[in-house]
C-alpha positions as CSV (number, residue, x, y, z in Angstrom):
1,M,-7.4,-10.9,64.2
2,K,-4.0,-11.5,65.5
3,E,-1.8,-9.0,66.9
4,S,0.7,-9.7,64.5
5,E,-1.6,-9.4,61.4
6,F,-3.1,-6.1,63.7
7,I,0.7,-4.9,63.4
8,K,1.0,-5.6,59.8
9,K,-2.5,-4.2,58.4
10,N,-1.6,-0.7,60.3
11,S,2.0,-0.5,60.5
12,V,2.2,1.8,57.0
13,F,-0.8,4.0,58.5
14,W,1.3,4.3,62.3
15,R,4.7,5.0,60.4
16,K,3.4,7.6,58.0
17,L,1.6,9.5,61.3
18,K,4.4,9.7,63.1
19,K,6.6,11.0,60.0
20,E,4.4,13.6,59.8
21,L,4.7,14.8,63.0
22,K,8.0,15.2,63.3
23,R,7.6,17.6,60.7
24,S,7.1,21.4,61.0
25,G,4.0,23.0,59.4
26,P,0.2,22.5,61.2
27,L,-1.5,19.5,60.4
28,T,-4.7,19.9,61.7
29,C,-6.3,21.8,58.9
30,R,-5.4,18.2,56.7
31,D,-9.0,17.3,56.2
32,T,-8.4,13.8,57.2
33,F,-5.9,14.4,60.3
34,P,-9.0,14.6,62.7
35,D,-10.4,11.2,61.1
36,D,-6.7,9.3,61.6
37,Y,-6.7,10.9,65.5
38,E,-10.2,8.8,66.4
39,K,-9.3,5.7,63.9
40,V,-5.7,6.1,66.3
41,C,-8.4,6.1,69.5
42,Y,-10.6,3.3,67.9
43,Q,-7.4,1.1,67.9
44,I,-6.4,1.8,71.2
45,G,-9.6,0.7,72.4
46,L,-9.6,-2.4,69.9
47,S,-6.3,-3.5,71.1
48,R,-7.0,-3.4,75.1
49,Q,-10.0,-5.4,74.4
50,R,-8.5,-7.7,72.7
51,G,-5.7,-8.3,75.1
52,Y,-2.8,-7.1,72.8
53,N,0.9,-6.6,73.9
54,L,1.1,-3.6,76.5
55,E,4.2,-2.1,74.3
56,L,1.9,-1.9,71.3
57,I,-1.0,-0.3,73.8
58,D,1.8,2.2,75.4
59,S,2.9,3.2,71.7
60,L,-0.4,3.9,70.5
61,D,-1.2,5.9,73.4
62,S,1.9,7.9,73.1
63,L,0.7,8.2,69.2
64,A,-2.9,9.6,70.2
65,L,-1.6,12.2,72.8
66,R,0.6,13.4,70.3
67,M,-2.4,13.9,67.6
68,R,-4.3,15.2,70.3
69,Q,-1.7,17.7,71.1
70,E,-1.0,18.8,67.5
71,L,-5.0,19.0,67.2
72,Y,-6.0,21.0,70.0
73,R,-3.0,23.3,70.0
74,K,-4.0,27.1,69.8
75,P,-3.2,28.4,65.9
76,S,-0.1,30.4,65.7
77,L,-0.1,33.7,64.3
78,S,3.2,33.6,63.4
79,L,4.3,34.8,59.9
80,H,5.4,31.4,58.9
81,N,2.3,29.6,59.9
82,L,0.4,32.4,57.9
83,L,2.4,32.4,54.9
84,Y,2.3,28.2,55.4
85,Q,-1.8,28.6,55.3
86,F,-1.8,30.3,52.3
87,L,1.1,28.8,50.1
88,V,0.6,25.5,51.3
89,E,-2.7,24.0,52.7
90,T,-5.2,26.5,51.0
91,P,-4.2,25.5,47.5
92,R,-4.1,21.8,48.9
93,V,-7.6,22.1,50.0
94,I,-8.9,24.2,46.9
95,R,-7.7,21.1,44.6
96,G,-9.0,18.7,47.5
97,N,-12.7,20.4,46.9
98,F,-12.5,21.5,43.2
99,S,-15.6,19.7,42.0
100,Y,-17.3,22.4,44.1
101,V,-15.2,25.3,42.2
102,L,-16.0,23.8,39.1
103,A,-19.7,23.7,40.1
104,A,-19.5,26.9,41.1
105,L,-17.8,28.4,38.4
106,F,-20.5,26.5,36.0
107,L,-23.4,28.0,37.9
108,F,-22.1,31.6,37.7
109,T,-20.6,31.8,33.8
110,L,-23.6,29.3,32.2
111,P,-26.3,31.9,32.9
112,A,-24.2,34.6,32.5
113,I,-23.5,33.7,28.9
114,A,-27.2,32.3,28.1
115,T,-28.6,35.7,29.5
116,Y,-25.8,37.8,27.2
117,F,-26.8,36.1,24.0
118,I,-30.9,36.1,25.0
119,L,-30.6,39.6,25.1
120,L,-28.7,40.5,22.0
121,K,-32.1,38.6,20.3
122,Q,-34.4,40.1,22.9
123,P,-33.3,43.2,24.1
124,H,-36.3,44.7,26.1
125,L,-35.6,41.5,28.0
126,A,-32.9,43.6,30.0
127,F,-35.9,45.9,31.9
128,V,-37.6,42.9,33.1
129,L,-34.8,41.1,34.4
130,I,-33.4,44.8,35.8
131,D,-35.1,47.7,37.4
132,P,-35.3,50.7,34.5
133,A,-33.4,53.1,36.8
134,N,-30.5,51.0,37.7
135,I,-30.1,50.2,34.0
136,E,-29.8,53.9,33.3
137,H,-27.9,54.4,35.7
138,I,-25.3,51.7,34.3
139,E,-25.6,53.3,30.9
140,D,-24.6,57.0,32.4
141,M,-21.2,55.0,34.0
142,Y,-19.6,53.5,30.7
143,R,-21.1,56.5,28.5
144,D,-17.8,57.6,26.6
145,N,-17.8,61.0,28.9
146,A,-18.1,59.0,32.1
147,P,-15.7,59.9,34.8
148,H,-14.2,56.5,36.0
149,L,-13.4,55.7,32.7
150,G,-10.8,58.5,32.8
151,A,-10.8,59.1,36.5
152,P,-8.7,61.8,37.9
153,A,-5.3,61.1,39.2
154,D,-5.7,62.5,42.8
155,V,-5.1,60.3,45.7
156,D,-8.5,61.0,47.5
157,S,-10.7,60.3,44.4
158,R,-8.6,56.5,44.2
159,V,-8.9,55.7,47.6
160,M,-12.7,56.4,47.9
161,M,-13.1,53.9,44.6
162,F,-11.0,51.4,46.2
163,G,-12.6,51.5,49.1
164,Y,-16.1,51.3,47.6
165,Y,-15.0,48.6,45.5
166,I,-13.6,46.3,48.5
167,K,-17.2,47.5,50.1
168,N,-19.4,46.1,47.3
169,N,-17.1,43.2,46.2
170,I,-17.3,41.8,49.9
171,G,-20.8,42.1,50.2
172,I,-21.5,40.1,46.8
173,D,-18.8,37.5,48.1
174,F,-19.9,36.9,51.7
175,S,-23.6,36.5,50.3
176,C,-22.3,33.8,48.4
177,F,-20.7,32.0,51.0
178,A,-23.4,32.6,53.9
179,G,-26.2,31.2,51.5
180,G,-24.4,28.0,52.5
181,I,-26.4,28.2,55.4
182,L,-29.4,27.3,53.6
183,V,-28.3,23.6,52.8
184,G,-26.1,25.2,50.0
185,I,-29.5,26.4,48.3
186,G,-28.5,30.4,49.2
187,S,-24.6,30.2,47.4
188,I,-26.4,28.6,44.3
189,F,-29.2,31.3,44.1
190,F,-26.4,33.8,44.6
191,L,-23.9,32.3,41.9
192,V,-27.0,32.4,39.3
193,F,-28.6,35.5,40.1
194,N,-25.1,37.2,39.4
195,G,-24.7,35.7,36.6
196,F,-28.2,36.4,35.1
197,F,-26.9,40.1,36.5
198,L,-23.5,40.1,35.0
199,G,-25.2,38.7,31.4
200,T,-27.9,41.7,31.3
201,I,-25.5,44.2,32.0
202,F,-23.4,42.9,29.1
203,G,-25.9,42.5,26.6
204,H,-28.1,45.5,27.5
205,L,-24.6,47.6,26.9
206,E,-23.7,45.7,23.9
207,N,-26.9,46.8,22.5
208,Q,-26.7,50.1,23.3
209,G,-22.9,50.5,21.6
210,L,-21.6,50.8,25.1
211,G,-19.8,47.4,25.4
212,Y,-16.6,48.2,24.3
213,N,-16.3,50.9,27.2
214,L,-17.4,48.0,29.6
215,S,-15.1,45.7,28.5
216,L,-12.3,47.9,28.3
217,F,-13.0,48.9,32.3
218,V,-13.6,45.7,33.7
219,V,-11.3,43.2,31.6
220,S,-8.5,44.3,33.7
221,H,-9.6,42.9,37.3
222,A,-12.2,40.4,36.2
223,P,-10.2,37.5,36.9
224,M,-9.2,38.1,40.4
225,E,-13.3,39.8,41.1
226,L,-15.1,36.4,39.6
227,M,-12.6,33.7,40.8
228,A,-13.6,35.4,44.2
229,L,-17.0,35.2,44.0
230,V,-16.5,31.5,42.7
231,F,-14.4,30.6,45.6
232,S,-16.9,32.1,47.9
233,G,-20.0,30.5,46.5
234,A,-17.6,27.0,46.4
235,A,-17.2,27.2,49.9
236,G,-21.0,28.0,50.5
237,M,-21.7,25.0,48.9
238,K,-19.4,22.4,50.5
239,M,-21.0,23.7,53.6
240,G,-24.2,23.4,53.2
241,F,-23.9,20.3,51.3
242,S,-21.9,18.7,54.2
243,F,-24.5,19.4,56.7
244,L,-27.0,17.9,54.1
245,I,-25.3,14.9,53.3
246,P,-23.0,14.0,56.1
247,G,-21.6,11.0,55.0
248,P,-20.2,8.5,58.0
249,Y,-20.2,11.4,60.2
250,T,-23.1,13.5,62.5
251,R,-24.1,16.7,60.9
252,L,-22.2,18.8,63.7
253,H,-19.0,16.9,62.9
254,S,-19.0,17.3,59.2
255,L,-20.0,20.6,59.5
256,R,-17.3,21.6,61.6
257,K,-15.0,20.1,59.3
258,S,-16.5,21.7,56.2
259,S,-16.3,25.1,57.7
260,L,-12.4,24.6,58.5
261,I,-12.1,24.3,54.1
262,G,-15.1,27.0,53.9
263,V,-12.8,29.6,56.4
264,K,-9.5,28.8,54.0
265,F,-11.7,29.8,50.7
266,L,-13.6,32.4,52.2
267,I,-10.0,34.3,53.3
268,L,-8.7,33.7,50.0
269,A,-11.3,35.2,48.3
270,A,-11.0,38.3,50.7
271,I,-7.6,38.7,49.5
272,M,-8.7,38.2,45.8
273,T,-11.2,40.6,46.2
274,F,-9.1,43.6,47.9
275,V,-6.1,42.4,44.9
276,A,-9.4,43.1,42.7
277,A,-10.7,46.7,44.0
278,A,-7.1,47.9,44.2
279,I,-6.8,46.8,40.4
280,E,-9.6,48.4,39.6
281,A,-9.3,52.1,41.4
282,Y,-5.3,52.1,40.2
283,W,-5.0,50.4,37.0
284,S,-8.5,50.0,35.4
285,S,-9.4,53.3,35.4
286,L,-6.3,54.6,33.8
287,P,-7.0,56.5,30.6
288,H,-4.3,55.9,28.3
289,L,-4.3,52.4,28.4
290,D,-5.1,50.4,25.5
291,M,-7.6,47.2,25.2
292,Q,-4.1,44.9,24.4
293,S,-2.3,46.4,27.6
294,R,-5.5,45.5,29.5
295,V,-5.9,41.8,28.0
296,I,-2.5,40.9,28.7
297,F,-2.6,41.8,32.1
298,S,-5.6,40.1,32.4
299,L,-4.1,37.3,31.3
300,S,-1.3,37.5,33.7
301,N,-3.5,37.4,36.6
302,V,-5.3,34.0,34.8
303,L,-1.9,32.6,35.3
304,L,-1.2,33.7,38.6
305,I,-4.8,32.2,39.8
306,G,-3.9,28.5,38.0
307,A,-0.5,28.5,39.2
308,Y,-1.6,29.1,42.6
309,V,-4.3,26.5,42.8
310,G,-2.2,23.9,40.5
311,L,1.5,24.2,41.3
312,L,1.5,25.2,45.2
313,G,0.9,23.1,47.6
314,W,1.8,19.6,46.8
315,K,4.5,19.0,49.2
316,R,4.1,18.7,52.7
317,G,6.6,20.2,55.5
318,P,8.6,23.2,55.6
319,I,8.5,26.1,53.1
């Protein structure tokens, strides 16, 4: 290829990189940035091999050096960078891997819905799917006189509830994420298992006439809590499948790339779990709130999650 053709073919790509490097905000977390750096390094070698103009080679050397500095610089923990990661990069990463989010959502919700309706027709199956002692404990939790359905307003009780909910839900989320180490199969298992468990609980309590009490308590914090589980499972599947099917990269390179994405998912899931635990401890347990108020609050959380994923992070640059 002639030098003029080489320049014409790649000039738009180089201008784009130079423009991005002038903007504020980190670029290393952009999925394609490491690949772009490798491409520029390859073009430098190609230019030297073909004997292109030294001015072109020097220009590409300079571009590669700036990209290397960006790629390997120590991440800043400034408030601006943390906000940039949360408000710009994470929504973009979620949209870029939305197929995994949808897969995780279906793997969780379909077993839950199917099990719920099966339990309505075959109530005895609840004792096959869940230990009878656990079922008795769950029934006690949602009887009309259950303490947490009208929890005392003292601070100590709510703080203890808050801590318990965080510990329980973080454990579930981490299982869905860490299961990805088994080439994604572990994440799939935990998503399906939790779906079956949730469907069994709802179906059994509905059969016992306690379904309204359960819905009244969980409806407010369900969007945050369940989507945190879904995001964790999506991150685990992304990492597992990236190792199993690395595409044009080595398995280690592919796993390294997907782990950067997975960490963003997991941090978001942790934040959502924290928020869900706060809602569960300080809002869901309030006895005077009717179902309508709780449903409205729940829908507002659904809209908030949708707006975060769908509206933020479209424009790169300073925030």
